[in-house]
C-alpha positions in Angstrom: -16.6 8.0 -44.2 -15.1 5.1 -42.3 -16.2 3.8 -39.0 -13.3 4.4 -36.7 -13.1 2.5 -33.4 -14.1 4.5 -30.3 -11.1 6.3 -28.8 -10.1 5.7 -25.2 -10.0 8.7 -23.1 -6.6 9.7 -21.7 -7.3 8.4 -18.2 -8.2 5.0 -19.4 -5.1 4.8 -21.7 -2.8 5.9 -18.8 -4.4 3.3 -16.5 -4.0 0.5 -19.1 -0.3 1.6 -19.6 0.4 1.5 -15.9 -1.3 -1.8 -15.4 0.6 -3.3 -18.3 4.0 -2.0 -17.2 3.5 -3.2 -13.6 2.2 -6.6 -14.6 5.1 -7.2 -17.1 7.7 -6.4 -14.4 6.1 -8.4 -11.6 5.8 -12.2 -11.8 3.1 -12.3 -9.2 -0.5 -11.1 -9.1 -2.8 -11.1 -6.1 -6.4 -12.1 -7.0 -9.6 -11.9 -5.0 -13.2 -12.0 -6.1 -14.9 -8.7 -7.1 -17.9 -7.8 -5.0 -16.7 -9.9 -2.2 -16.0 -8.6 1.3 -12.7 -7.0 2.1 -11.9 -9.8 4.6 -11.5 -12.3 1.8 -7.8 -12.7 1.5 -6.2 -12.3 -1.9 -4.3 -15.3 -3.3 -0.9 -15.0 -5.1 -0.6 -16.4 -8.6 2.3 -16.5 -11.1 1.3 -15.2 -14.5 2.5 -14.2 -17.9 1.4 -10.9 -19.5 0.6 -11.1 -23.2 -1.7 -9.4 -25.6 -3.0 -6.9 -23.1 -4.0 -9.4 -20.4 -2.5 -11.6 -17.7 -2.7 -15.4 -18.2 -2.8 -17.8 -15.3 -2.7 -21.6 -15.2 -4.7 -23.4 -12.4 -5.8 -26.9 -11.5 -4.1 -30.3 -11.8 -0.5 -30.1 -10.6 -0.5 -26.3 -11.0 -1.4 -23.5 -8.5 -4.7 -23.7 -6.6 -6.5 -20.4 -6.7 -9.9 -20.6 -4.9 -11.4 -17.4 -6.5 -10.9 -18.9 -10.0 -12.7 -22.2 -9.3 -16.1 -22.5 -10.9 -16.2 -19.0 -12.5 -19.1 -18.2 -14.8 -18.7 -16.6 -18.2 -18.8 -13.0 -17.1 -16.8 -13.2 -13.8 -14.7 -10.4 -12.5 -11.8 -10.2 -10.1 -9.8 -7.5 -8.2 -6.1 -7.8 -9.1 -3.3 -6.3 -7.2 0.3 -5.9 -8.6 3.3 -5.2 -6.4 6.1 -2.8 -7.2 9.3 -4.7 -8.2 11.4 -2.0 -6.5 9.7 -1.7 -3.1 7.6 -4.9 -2.9 4.6 -2.8 -1.9 1.2 -2.5 -3.6 1.6 -0.5 -6.8 -1.7 -0.8 -8.6 -5.1 -2.5 -8.0 -7.6 -2.9 -10.8 -10.8 -4.7 -11.7 -10.6 -7.4 -14.3 -12.8 -9.6 -16.4 -11.9 -13.3 -16.4 -12.3 -15.7 -19.4 -11.3 -19.3 -19.7 -9.0 -20.2 -22.6 -9.5 -23.7 -24.2 -7.2 -25.6 -26.6 -9.8 -24.9 -29.3 -9.2 -21.1 -29.0 -6.8 -19.5 -31.5 -4.9 -17.9 -28.6 -4.1 -21.2 -26.8 -0.9 -22.1 -28.6 1.0 -18.7 -28.2 -0.3 -18.3 -24.6 0.6 -21.8 -23.5 4.0 -21.4 -25.1 4.6 -18.2 -23.1 3.4 -19.8 -19.9 5.5 -22.9 -20.5 8.6 -20.8 -21.0 8.0 -19.0 -17.7 7.0 -22.1 -15.6 9.8 -23.0 -13.2 10.5 -26.6 -12.3 8.0 -28.3 -14.5 7.5 -31.8 -13.3 7.0 -33.3 -16.8 9.3 -31.0 -18.9 8.2 -30.6 -22.5 5.1 -32.7 -22.0 3.7 -29.9 -19.7 1.5 -28.1 -22.4 -0.3 -31.4 -23.1 -0.9 -32.0 -19.4 -2.3 -28.5 -19.2 -4.7 -29.2 -22.1 -5.9 -32.4 -20.3 -6.2 -31.4 -16.6 -5.6 -27.7 -16.1 -7.4 -24.4 -16.9 -5.8 -21.3 -18.5 -7.5 -18.1 -17.5 -7.3 -14.7 -19.3 -7.5 -11.9 -16.8 -8.2 -8.7 -18.8 -8.1 -5.2 -17.1 -11.3 -3.1 -17.5 -9.2 0.1 -17.8 -10.1 1.4 -14.4 -7.9 1.8 -11.3 -8.9 1.1 -7.8 -5.5 2.0 -6.4 -2.6 3.5 -8.1 0.7 5.2 -7.3 0.2 8.0 -4.7 -3.5 6.9 -4.2 -3.3 3.7 -2.1 -5.2 2.9 1.0 -3.3 2.8 4.3 -4.5 -0.7 5.4 -2.2 -3.6 5.0 -4.7 -5.9 3.1 -3.0 -8.8 4.9 -5.1 -11.7 6.0 -5.4 -11.7 9.8 -3.6 -14.6 11.5 -5.9 -17.5 12.4 -6.8 -17.8 16.1 -4.9 -20.4 18.0 -5.0 -21.6 21.6 -1.2 -22.1 21.8 0.8 -19.7 24.0 4.3 -19.5 25.3 4.0 -18.8 29.1 6.8 -19.4 31.5 10.4 -20.2 30.9 11.6 -21.3 27.6 13.2 -24.8 27.5 17.0 -25.3 27.6 18.7 -24.9 24.2 22.2 -26.1 23.4 24.3 -23.2 22.1 22.4 -20.4 23.8 24.6 -18.1 25.8 24.0 -18.1 29.5 22.7 -14.8 30.9 25.0 -13.0 33.3 23.5 -12.4 36.7 23.8 -9.0 38.3 
């Protein structure tokens, strides 16, 4: 008798398939720390989906994502993916985060995929070498659970509230060239 790997239940398999399909179609993820308060705004990050996980490059000249700075070995995030059709939230899921180093066997194929998707690279073909020196590549792997899914999303906007500001516009607006004059009655 052989030892077969444990089988995923159908709900977990469907959740993984939905997450993978949504992440492959969307170029952006919204990341926020797991266990944090709901008022912590999510940060957008471009990514590449490969090998059952999203890969994100941060640091150096690349995107700055606060929730990925200084993560420990068993860190987790809450990831939201938008619908490519409507632009609204499609799926939200918890994920485990692991740092990928140049010594890992997955570094070369992952960095090649990221390099191919990176727009407007400042150093062209030297970019993967710069990433090895000054940036961090993170593997964001879904746990197989869904927090929100199609038909089961919260009604809140999840948008960060605007910062308070003392500036106001009271009184008449200044004269502008090209503005049509109002007709008086």
